C-alpha positions in Angstrom: -4.3 14.1 -9.5 -4.7 12.4 -12.9 -7.5 10.2 -14.3 -7.6 7.3 -16.7 -10.4 7.0 -19.2 -10.9 3.6 -20.8 -13.5 1.2 -22.2 -13.4 -2.0 -20.3 -13.0 -5.3 -22.1 -15.2 -8.2 -21.7 -14.4 -10.6 -18.9 -12.9 -14.0 -19.5 -16.1 -15.6 -18.4 -18.2 -13.8 -21.1 -18.7 -15.1 -24.6 -20.8 -12.1 -25.7 -20.3 -8.4 -25.4 -22.6 -7.6 -22.6 -21.6 -4.8 -20.2 -19.1 -3.5 -22.7 -19.1 -0.4 -24.8 -19.3 2.2 -22.0 -16.4 4.4 -20.9 -15.0 4.5 -17.3 -13.1 7.4 -15.6 -10.9 6.2 -12.7 -8.4 8.2 -10.7 -4.8 7.1 -10.6 -3.6 6.2 -7.1 -1.7 9.0 -5.4 -0.2 6.9 -2.6 1.1 3.3 -2.5 -1.0 0.6 -0.8 0.3 -0.9 2.3 -0.4 -4.0 4.3 -2.1 -3.5 7.6 0.1 -5.1 10.3 -2.7 -6.4 12.5 -5.1 -8.0 10.0 -2.9 -8.3 6.9 -5.4 -6.4 4.7 -4.1 -4.2 1.9 -5.1 -0.6 2.7 -4.7 2.8 1.2 -5.4 6.3 2.5 -6.3 7.4 -1.0 -10.1 7.8 -1.1 -10.2 8.8 -4.8 -9.1 5.3 -5.8 -12.6 4.2 -4.9 -14.3 6.5 -7.3 -15.4 5.0 -10.7 -17.5 7.0 -13.0 -19.2 5.5 -16.1 -20.1 7.4 -19.2 -22.0 6.4 -22.4 -19.2 7.8 -24.7 -15.6 8.8 -24.6 -16.5 12.4 -25.4 -18.6 12.6 -22.3 -15.8 11.3 -20.1 -13.3 13.7 -21.6 -15.7 16.7 -21.3 -16.2 15.8 -17.6 -12.5 15.7 -17.0 -11.9 19.0 -18.7 -14.8 20.7 -16.9 -13.4 19.7 -13.5 -9.8 20.5 -14.5 -8.5 16.9 -14.2 -5.4 15.7 -16.0 -6.4 12.6 -17.9 -5.2 10.1 -20.4 -7.4 8.1 -22.8 -6.7 4.4 -23.4 -8.3 3.3 -26.6 -9.8 -0.2 -26.6 -7.9 -3.0 -28.5 -10.0 -4.9 -31.0 -9.7 -8.6 -30.6 -9.3 -10.8 -33.7 -11.7 -13.6 -33.8 -10.7 -16.8 -35.5 -13.4 -18.8 -37.2 -13.0 -22.3 -35.9 -15.0 -25.3 -36.9 -15.5 -28.1 -34.5 -15.5 -30.6 -37.4 -11.9 -29.6 -38.3 -10.7 -31.5 -35.2 -11.6 -34.7 -37.0 -10.4 -34.1 -40.5 -8.2 -36.8 -42.1 -5.8 -34.2 -43.6 -5.0 -32.3 -40.4 -1.9 -30.1 -40.4 -0.8 -31.4 -37.0 -1.1 -35.0 -36.0 -3.7 -36.1 -33.5 -2.0 -37.1 -30.3 -3.3 -38.5 -27.1 
């Protein structure tokens, strides 16, 4: 049984950084998911895949995994590069690319 420790990125619907900055410990799935023949739902017999623990820092999550003897891997968050874009640049007379409609 192994666990994955990561810091979730902001969702595509967020412009700010709310609900980010915390660390999550999730267990890796031990069995494959399968489709229930009667209803068509995706099911799994792996109950640990439903567990999701949150921590304030990466060190707390690693300490928890080591205390309970869990094999873990830490995924460091990727910093996104923000471009500074000005709305008025869309209407400049010396645009690099021609305005097309």
